[in-house]
N, C-alpha and C positions, 0 to 999 in steps of 0.2 A: 203506521205499522198495523198490520192486520193481526188481530188477536183471535183466540178461540171463541170468545163471546161474539165477535163479529161474524165468524163463520156459522155459529149456531143461529144467530138471528137471521142471517141470510138463508140458511137451510129451512128455518121455520116459516119465513115468508114464502119460500118456494112451495112448501107443503100446503100452506093456506091457499095459495093460488090454484093448486090442483085438487083441493078437497072441498066438497060442498058443506061439510060440517064445521070446518075450521073457523068461520066468523063467530061461532058461539063459544069458542074455546078461550081459556086463559092459560097461558104457558108460564110456569114458574117452578123453580127448583127441580127442573128436569121432568116435570109431569105435565100432562095435558088434562084439564078438567073442564067439564061442561058447566056453563053458568046457570043453565036452566034445569039442571038435574036435581030433583028433589032428594034422591038418595044421598048425593054428595052434601047437600045443605043440611040434612038431618044428622049425618055423621059428624059434620063440623060443629053443630050445636052440642052434640053429646060429648064432645071432648072436654068441655069445661066442668062437667058435673063432678068427676072424681077429683079434679084439682081443687075445686071449692071445698069438697069434703076433707081432703088432706090438710088444706090450710085451716079449716075449722077445727080439726083435731089438734093441730099445733096450737091454735088459740086457746082451746080448752085446757091443754096441758099447762100453758103459761098461767091461765086462770087458777088452776089447781095449785101450782107452785106458789103463786101470790097468796092464795088462801092458806096454804100450809105455813108460810112465813108469818102470817098474822094469827096463827093458831086457831083457824076457823075450820074445824074438822068436817062439818056437814058440807060446806062449800067446796072443800078440797075433794071430798068423795063425789059430789055432784059433778065437778069438773072432770075428774078421772072417768066417771061413768059416761058422760057425754063424749069425751075424747075417745073412749074405747068404741062406742057405737059408731061414731063418725069415721074412725079408722076402719072398722069392719065393713061399713057401707062403701067406703072408698076402695077397699080391696075388691069387694064384689063388683063395683063399678069398673075397676081396671080390668078385671077378668072378662066382664061383658064387653068392654071396649076393645080388648084384644080380638074377640070374636067379630066385632064390627069392623075392625081394621082388616082382618082377613077377608071379610065379605066385601069391603070397599075395594081391596086389592083385586079380588076376583071380578067384581062389578066393573071396575075401571078397565081391566084387561079385556073383558069380553064385550061390554057395551060401548065403551068410548075408544075402542081401538081405531086408529086411523086406517081406513081401508082404501086400497088403490081404486082409482076410477075405472 
């Protein structure tokens, strides 16, 4: 039985056979990305920073809750202070990341567009 995935793989093989840039490409999730593109690599590494900050903010909130249960006011305040700054930096990182995503989208559409021979 021929599935849509089979037709897609067949179509991508046909494109690769007609295009000189295709051997450097990785196809996945409906996108074509160059392996040796430094912009794509840089954007991929920047994705993890806001996620780490948000997880850290959650950890600091848990730390503050544990300190509050143990009636340790300075530790609870420190945990809430660190959680607040971690959250603020994560929101700033997400805002910058949205700009990067728009830039990546434009970069991929203009630089990595498959051009006919």
